[in-house]
C-alpha positions in Angstrom: 0.0 0.0 0.0 1.2 3.5 -0.8 0.2 6.4 1.4 0.7 9.8 -0.2 0.8 13.2 1.4 1.5 16.5 -0.4 2.5 19.2 2.0 3.2 22.9 1.8 3.8 23.3 5.5 5.3 20.8 7.9 3.5 21.9 11.1 1.7 18.6 11.6 3.8 16.1 9.7 5.3 14.7 12.8 1.8 13.7 13.9 1.2 12.1 10.5 4.5 10.2 10.9 3.6 8.8 14.3 0.3 7.5 13.0 1.9 5.9 9.9 4.7 4.0 11.7 2.1 2.8 14.3 0.2 0.9 11.6 -0.6 -2.7 12.5 -0.2 -3.6 8.8 3.5 -3.1 8.2 3.8 -3.5 4.4 3.5 0.1 3.3 5.4 3.1 1.8 4.8 6.7 2.5 5.3 9.4 -0.1 5.7 12.9 1.4 5.8 15.5 -1.4 7.1 18.8 -0.1 6.0 22.0 -1.9 6.9 25.6 -1.6 9.1 26.4 1.4 8.1 23.3 3.4 11.0 21.4 5.0 10.7 18.1 6.8 12.4 14.8 7.4 11.3 11.8 9.5 12.7 11.8 13.1 14.3 8.4 12.4 15.3 7.0 9.0 12.9 4.5 7.5 13.3 3.0 4.0 9.6 2.9 3.6 9.4 6.7 3.8 10.3 8.8 0.8 10.5 12.6 1.2 10.5 14.3 -2.2 10.7 17.9 -3.3 7.7 18.4 -5.5 7.9 20.0 -9.0 4.3 21.1 -9.2 3.2 24.4 -7.7 -0.2 25.9 -6.9 -3.1 23.5 -7.5 -3.6 20.7 -5.1 -4.7 18.4 -8.0 -1.3 18.7 -9.5 0.5 17.9 -6.2 -1.6 14.8 -5.6 -1.1 13.7 -9.2 2.6 14.0 -8.8 2.6 12.2 -5.5 0.6 9.3 -6.9 2.9 9.0 -9.8 5.8 8.4 -7.4 3.9 5.6 -5.5 4.6 2.0 -6.2 1.7 0.3 -4.4 -1.4 -1.3 -5.8 -3.6 0.7 -3.5 -3.2 4.4 -3.0 -4.1 5.9 0.4 -4.7 9.6 0.8 -3.4 11.2 4.1 -3.6 15.0 4.4 -0.6 16.6 5.9 -2.4 17.7 9.1 -4.4 14.5 9.8 -3.9 11.2 11.6 -4.6 7.6 10.7 -6.0 5.1 13.2 -3.4 2.4 13.9 -5.7 -0.3 12.2 -6.4 1.9 9.2 -4.3 0.1 6.6 -5.2 -3.3 8.0 -8.9 -2.6 7.4 -8.2 -1.3 3.9 -6.2 -4.3 3.0 -9.1 -6.5 4.1 -11.6 -4.7 1.9 -9.5 -4.7 -1.2 -8.6 -8.4 -0.7 -12.1 -9.5 -0.1 -14.0 -7.4 -2.6 -12.4 -7.5 -6.0 -15.0 -5.2 -7.5 -14.3 -2.3 -5.1 -12.5 0.6 -6.7 -12.5 2.9 -3.6 -12.8 2.2 0.1 -13.5 4.8 2.8 -14.3 5.0 6.5 -16.0 6.8 9.3 -14.0 9.6 10.8 -13.7 12.1 13.7 -12.4 15.6 14.1 -9.6 16.7 16.4 -8.4 20.2 17.3 -5.1 21.7 16.5 -3.6 20.3 19.7 -4.9 16.8 19.0 -7.8 16.8 21.5 -11.2 15.7 20.4 -13.4 18.2 18.5 -17.1 18.0 19.1 -18.4 20.2 16.3 -21.0 18.5 14.2 -22.3 18.7 10.7 -26.0 19.6 10.3 -27.9 16.6 11.7 -30.9 17.5 9.5 -28.9 16.6 6.5 -28.6 13.0 7.6 -25.4 13.0 9.7 -25.2 10.8 12.9 -22.6 10.6 15.5 -21.4 8.2 18.3 -18.7 8.2 20.9 -15.8 6.0 20.0 -12.2 5.2 21.0 -9.3 5.7 18.5 -6.0 4.5 19.9 -6.9 5.6 23.4 -8.5 8.9 22.4 -12.2 9.3 23.0 -13.7 11.0 19.9 -17.0 12.0 18.4 -17.2 9.5 15.4 -19.1 10.7 12.4 -20.9 7.9 10.5 -20.1 8.4 6.8 -23.0 8.1 4.4 -23.3 5.1 2.2 -22.2 5.4 -1.4 -24.9 6.3 -4.0 -25.1 8.4 -7.1 -26.6 11.2 -5.1 -24.2 11.1 -2.2 -21.1 10.8 -4.4 -22.2 13.7 -6.6 -22.0 16.3 -3.9 -18.8 16.8 -1.9 -21.0 17.5 1.2 -22.1 13.9 1.3 -19.4 12.0 -0.6 -16.8 9.8 1.1 -14.6 11.8 3.4 -11.3 10.4 4.9 -9.9 7.9 4.9 -10.1 7.3 1.2 -8.1 4.7 -0.7 -8.4 3.5 -4.3 -7.0 0.9 -6.5 -4.1 2.1 -8.7 -5.6 0.3 -11.7 -8.9 2.2 -11.4 -7.1 5.5 -10.7 -5.1 5.2 -13.9 -8.1 4.0 -15.9 -10.0 7.2 -15.1 -7.0 9.5 -15.7 -6.0 10.3 -12.1 -6.2 13.6 -10.4 -6.9 16.7 -12.6 -3.8 18.9 -12.2 -5.8 22.0 -13.1 -8.0 21.9 -10.1 -7.5 24.2 -7.1 -10.3 22.6 -5.1 -12.7 19.7 -5.5 -10.0 17.5 -6.9 -11.4 14.8 -4.6 -15.0 15.1 -5.9 -13.8 15.2 -9.5 -11.8 12.0 -9.0 -14.5 10.2 -7.0 -17.2 10.9 -9.6 -15.0 9.4 -12.3 -14.2 6.4 -10.1 -17.8 5.8 -9.2 -18.6 5.7 -12.9 -16.5 2.5 -13.3 -16.9 0.6 -10.0 -18.2 0.2 -6.5 -17.3 2.0 -3.4 -17.2 0.3 0.0 -17.8 2.0 3.3 -15.8 0.7 6.3 -18.0 1.2 9.4 -15.1 2.0 11.7 -13.4 5.3 12.7 -10.1 5.0 10.9 -9.2 8.7 10.4 -8.8 11.8 12.6 -9.3 15.1 10.6 -7.6 18.1 12.2 -9.5 21.3 12.5 -7.4 24.5 12.6 -7.3 28.1 11.3 -5.4 27.2 8.2 -7.9 24.6 6.8 -8.6 25.2 3.1 -12.3 25.4 3.6 -12.0 28.3 6.1 -10.8 30.6 3.3 -14.0 32.5 2.4 -13.1 32.7 -1.3 -12.2 29.1 -1.6 -15.2 27.9 0.4 -17.6 30.0 -1.8 -16.1 28.3 -4.9 -16.5 24.9 -3.3 -20.2 25.5 -2.5 -21.1 26.6 -6.0 -18.8 24.2 -8.0 -20.0 21.1 -6.2 -23.5 21.8 -7.4 -22.3 22.4 -10.9 -20.4 19.1 -10.9 -23.5 17.3 -9.6 -25.6 18.6 -12.5 -22.9 17.6 -15.0 -22.5 14.1 -13.7 -25.6 12.8 -11.9 -27.2 11.1 -14.9 -24.0 9.4 -15.9 -23.4 8.1 -12.3 -27.0 7.0 -11.9 -26.9 5.1 -15.2 -23.6 3.4 -14.4 -24.8 2.5 -10.9 -28.0 1.0 -12.3 -26.1 -1.1 -14.8 -23.7 -2.5 -12.2 -26.7 -3.5 -10.0 -28.8 -5.0 -12.7 -31.4 -2.2 -12.6 -33.1 -0.6 -15.6 -32.2 2.9 -16.7 -35.2 4.4 -18.6 -35.9 7.3 -20.9 -39.6 8.0 -20.4 -41.6 9.6 -23.1 -45.0 9.8 -24.8 -45.4 8.4 -28.4 -46.4 11.7 -29.9 -43.2 13.4 -28.5 -40.4 10.8 -28.6 -37.5 13.3 -28.3 -33.9 12.4 -29.1 -32.8 8.8 -28.5 -30.3 8.3 -25.6 -27.7 5.6 -26.1 -27.3 5.0 -22.3 -31.0 4.6 -21.6 -33.8 2.2 -22.6 -36.7 4.2 -24.3 -40.1 3.5 -22.8 -43.3 5.0 -24.2 -46.2 5.5 -21.8 -49.9 6.4 -22.3 -50.4 10.0 -20.9 -53.8 9.0 -19.8 -52.7 5.8 -18.0 -49.0 6.1 -17.1 -48.1 2.5 -16.4 -44.5 1.2 -16.7 -43.8 -2.4 -18.0 -41.4 -3.0 -15.1 -41.5 -5.1 -11.9 -41.6 -3.4 -8.5 -38.2 -2.0 -7.4 -36.4 -2.9 -10.6 -35.4 0.5 -11.9 -32.4 2.7 -10.9 -33.0 5.8 -12.9 -35.8 7.4 -15.0 -35.1 10.3 -17.2 -38.2 12.4 -18.0 -37.3 15.3 -20.3 -40.2 17.5 -21.5 -42.7 14.9 -20.1 -44.5 16.1 -17.0 -46.4 18.8 -18.8 -48.0 16.0 -21.0 -49.3 13.8 -18.1 -52.6 15.1 -16.7 -52.6 12.8 -13.6 -49.4 13.6 -11.7 -50.4 11.3 -8.8 -50.7 8.3 -11.1 -47.4 9.1 -12.7 -45.3 9.5 -9.6 -46.9 6.6 -7.7 -45.9 4.5 -10.7 -42.4 5.9 -10.6 -42.1 5.2 -6.9 -43.4 1.6 -7.5 -40.6 0.7 -10.0 -37.7 2.6 -8.4 -35.4 1.1 -5.8 -34.5 2.9 -2.7 -32.2 5.8 -3.8 -33.3 5.4 -7.4 -33.6 8.7 -9.2 -36.2 10.4 -11.4 -34.5 13.2 -13.4 -37.1 15.6 -14.7 -36.8 18.7 -17.0 -40.1 20.6 -17.5 -41.1 24.0 -18.8 -41.7 26.2 -15.7 -44.6 28.5 -15.1 -41.9 31.1 -14.1 -41.4 31.6 -17.8 -43.5 31.4 -21.0 -42.8 27.9 -22.0 -45.3 26.2 -19.7 -48.3 28.0 -21.2 -47.3 28.9 -24.8 -47.7 25.3 -26.0 -51.4 24.4 -26.3 -50.7 20.7 -26.0 -49.5 21.1 -22.3 -52.0 19.8 -19.8 -50.0 19.9 -16.6 -48.2 22.9 -15.2 -45.1 22.9 -12.9 -42.6 25.1 -11.1 -40.2 24.4 -8.2 -43.0 24.7 -5.6 -45.0 22.0 -7.3 -42.5 19.4 -6.0 -43.3 20.3 -2.4 -46.4 18.1 -2.8 -44.3 15.1 -3.7 -41.6 15.6 -1.0 -43.4 16.9 2.0 -45.6 14.4 3.8 -48.2 17.0 5.1 -48.8 18.5 1.7 -48.7 15.1 0.0 -51.4 13.8 2.4 -53.5 16.8 1.7 -53.5 16.6 -2.1 -52.9 12.9 -2.5 -54.8 11.3 0.4 -53.9 7.7 1.0 -50.7 7.8 -1.1 -47.6 6.1 0.3 -45.1 7.4 -2.2 -42.2 9.2 -0.7 -39.5 11.2 -2.5 -36.5 13.3 -1.4 -35.2 16.2 -3.3 -31.8 15.4 -4.9 -31.7 18.7 -6.8 -34.2 21.5 -7.6 -33.5 24.5 -9.8 -35.0 26.9 -12.3 -32.8 27.7 -15.2 -32.5 28.3 -19.0 -30.9 25.3 -20.7 -29.9 27.3 -23.8 -29.4 30.8 -25.0 -32.5 30.4 -27.1 -34.6 29.6 -24.0 -33.1 32.6 -22.2 -33.8 35.0 -25.0 -37.4 33.8 -25.2 -38.0 33.5 -21.5 -38.6 29.8 -21.6 -37.5 28.8 -18.1 -37.3 25.2 -17.0 -37.6 23.6 -13.7 -35.1 20.8 -13.2 -36.3 18.5 -10.4 -34.3 15.3 -9.5 -36.0 13.2 -6.9 -34.8 10.2 -4.9 -37.3 7.4 -4.2 -37.3 6.8 -0.4 -38.0 3.3 0.9 -36.4 1.5 3.8 -32.6 1.8 3.3 -29.6 4.0 4.1 -30.0 7.7 4.5 -29.2 10.0 1.6 -27.6 13.4 2.3 -29.8 16.5 2.4 -33.1 17.4 4.0 -35.6 14.6 4.3 -38.8 16.5 4.7 -41.5 15.0 6.9 
């Protein structure tokens, strides 16, 4: 196994070093790539530790790419220069990659520590699905954060994607092209989304990583944090369909392009086209057999929205996605076409995702959806010029199963 750590400041590298040499699994190498003015060497010589002066400057994606290129292991383990590995971290990772040959990435639960190494008890927003429990990591009592399970939705937002520890197979890393050297931030989300397109992720339900919180953390920079918050959403929209389709194929689930015969739209090579009767929207699929349904320019043609979404909920698995694009009443497009029989905007989806409103307008219905993404936008310059706004609503089917990140409205 190869651990890699780019570093532009050596403040906490001694702590990293102590956690690496304490690993119960002894067959490892550690690549420390020093950038800028950083200077460091291990307190004691160890042939497994290589300290290299980096050639890349600036972007973290370039530094990580250079560090990975120096590594010799079949599994690459990311260790940030201010963090700490639990002593059984590598042992647990070896077990996953040995037992699960389909896994391309493994990750664990984690906890936060303060600059001085003491436990940090800050929490992420519990309303977004995060849960915590007290745990012991090498004698330190910590507040363990339970990582969310991998899914197209969770992986597509950095907020809910695997945090540390993260480790991935070299073969998969090279297949997808490695870290993007042009990226200043979200190099990790970019790589994870490309990895998830080709294979499975495995969550290790143990606290294997301590993440240090201090004043110099990247996300504390207001400019950088603002960029992270906006770019993670943009990356979601660019990649969610691809990831949902790939995940469906890996799990033997259908990926459907839903349409009505009179308006077939453009064929999609990655989806199975399915025509439905607007008056009786039934799908020729068994219960819980579908991973993703794409419904572009469809909702406005179905008069009975309850019948449509109950049918979608019937066929989708837990965490399956319906990706909709519909002319919005916030622009002219919803009303200008005389063939439209149903009218939508962002607020329309409240009645599908909030139990109180659902029960009021669809009494007796058991369908349950969670918002994956909801926006109003102009897909093209033509749409913007002519004020044809669209509502893009991506919904997760909710059944019994792991929590997906984000608000789950009651």
